C-alpha positions as CSV (number, residue, x, y, z in Angstrom):
1,X,105.6,-99.4,-181.4
2,X,107.1,-100.8,-183.9
3,X,109.0,-103.6,-184.5
4,X,112.4,-101.5,-185.3
5,X,112.0,-99.9,-181.7
6,X,111.3,-102.9,-179.9
7,X,114.1,-104.6,-181.5
8,X,116.8,-101.0,-180.4
9,X,115.1,-102.0,-177.0
10,X,116.2,-105.4,-176.4
11,X,119.7,-104.5,-178.0
12,X,120.2,-102.0,-175.8
13,X,119.0,-103.8,-172.7
14,X,121.4,-107.1,-173.8
15,X,124.4,-103.9,-173.8
16,X,123.5,-103.0,-170.2
17,X,123.4,-106.3,-169.5
18,X,127.1,-107.5,-171.1
19,X,128.6,-104.2,-169.6
20,X,127.5,-105.2,-166.2
21,X,128.7,-108.9,-166.3
22,X,131.4,-107.9,-167.6
23,X,132.1,-104.8,-164.5
24,X,131.5,-108.1,-162.4
25,X,134.0,-109.9,-163.9
26,X,136.1,-107.7,-163.7
27,X,135.5,-106.6,-159.6
28,X,136.2,-110.9,-159.2
29,X,139.6,-111.2,-160.8
30,X,140.4,-107.7,-158.9
31,X,139.4,-109.3,-155.7
32,X,141.1,-113.0,-156.7
33,X,143.8,-111.1,-157.4
34,X,144.1,-109.5,-154.5
35,X,143.8,-112.7,-152.5
36,X,146.3,-114.6,-154.0
37,X,148.6,-111.4,-153.5
38,X,147.9,-111.5,-150.1
39,X,148.1,-115.3,-149.7
40,X,151.8,-114.9,-151.1
41,X,152.5,-112.7,-148.6
42,X,150.9,-114.3,-145.8
43,X,153.2,-118.1,-146.9
44,X,156.2,-115.7,-147.1
45,X,155.5,-114.4,-144.0
46,X,154.8,-118.1,-142.4
47,X,158.1,-119.2,-144.2
48,X,160.0,-116.5,-142.6
49,X,158.6,-117.1,-139.1
50,X,159.5,-120.9,-139.1
51,X,162.7,-120.1,-141.2
52,X,163.4,-118.1,-137.8
53,X,162.7,-121.2,-135.6
54,X,164.4,-123.4,-137.5
55,X,168.1,-121.6,-137.6
56,X,168.2,-120.1,-134.1
57,X,169.7,-122.0,-131.7
58,X,167.6,-122.2,-128.2
59,X,169.4,-119.5,-126.6
60,X,168.9,-117.0,-129.3
61,X,165.0,-118.6,-129.2
62,X,164.7,-117.5,-125.9
63,X,166.5,-114.4,-126.2
64,X,164.2,-113.0,-128.6
65,X,161.1,-113.8,-126.2
66,X,161.9,-110.7,-124.1
67,X,162.0,-108.2,-127.1
68,X,159.2,-106.2,-128.1
69,X,158.2,-106.6,-131.4
70,X,158.8,-104.3,-134.2
71,X,156.6,-101.8,-135.7
72,X,156.3,-104.0,-138.7
73,X,155.5,-107.5,-136.1
74,X,152.8,-105.5,-134.7
75,X,150.7,-104.4,-137.7
76,X,151.3,-108.1,-138.9
77,X,149.8,-109.4,-135.3
78,X,147.0,-106.3,-135.6
79,X,146.8,-108.5,-139.3
80,X,146.1,-111.5,-138.1
81,X,143.5,-110.5,-135.5
82,X,141.4,-108.6,-137.5
83,X,141.1,-111.7,-140.8
84,X,140.2,-115.0,-139.3
85,X,140.7,-116.8,-142.5
86,X,144.4,-115.2,-142.9
87,X,144.8,-116.3,-139.0
88,X,143.8,-119.9,-139.7
89,X,145.9,-120.2,-142.4
90,X,149.3,-118.7,-140.7
91,X,148.8,-120.6,-138.0
92,X,148.2,-123.5,-139.6
93,X,151.2,-123.1,-141.5
94,X,153.5,-122.3,-138.3
95,X,152.2,-124.4,-135.6
96,X,153.7,-127.6,-135.7
97,X,157.8,-126.3,-136.9
98,X,157.0,-123.8,-134.1
99,X,155.9,-125.5,-131.8
100,X,158.4,-128.2,-132.3
101,X,161.5,-125.7,-131.5
102,X,160.1,-124.2,-128.5
103,X,159.2,-127.7,-126.9
104,X,162.9,-128.9,-128.0
105,X,164.0,-126.0,-126.3
106,X,162.5,-126.2,-123.0
107,X,160.0,-123.0,-124.0
108,X,156.4,-125.4,-123.6
109,X,156.0,-127.8,-121.1
């Protein structure tokens, strides 16, 4: 093998390594973007739940407690059951305002 052959082989390996590195970086960015979007959706959903409890009267909350969950709510509940990190984030965000309102309304001891 000549020096030129070794250099060409080395250059090809560097090109492959660069391509693999670029693919890994792009994949990481896609995953990070999806996680960020998921975080934004969780934030939105949590804010919606908090606002519902803050603006509803006690009688409205008690009446709504008897309603069956909508298909969207069932889907969200299933998602939270299957994703522990999302569940922790969601519950940590809504727990204090929701439970305080429920306590004020006599819905929990």
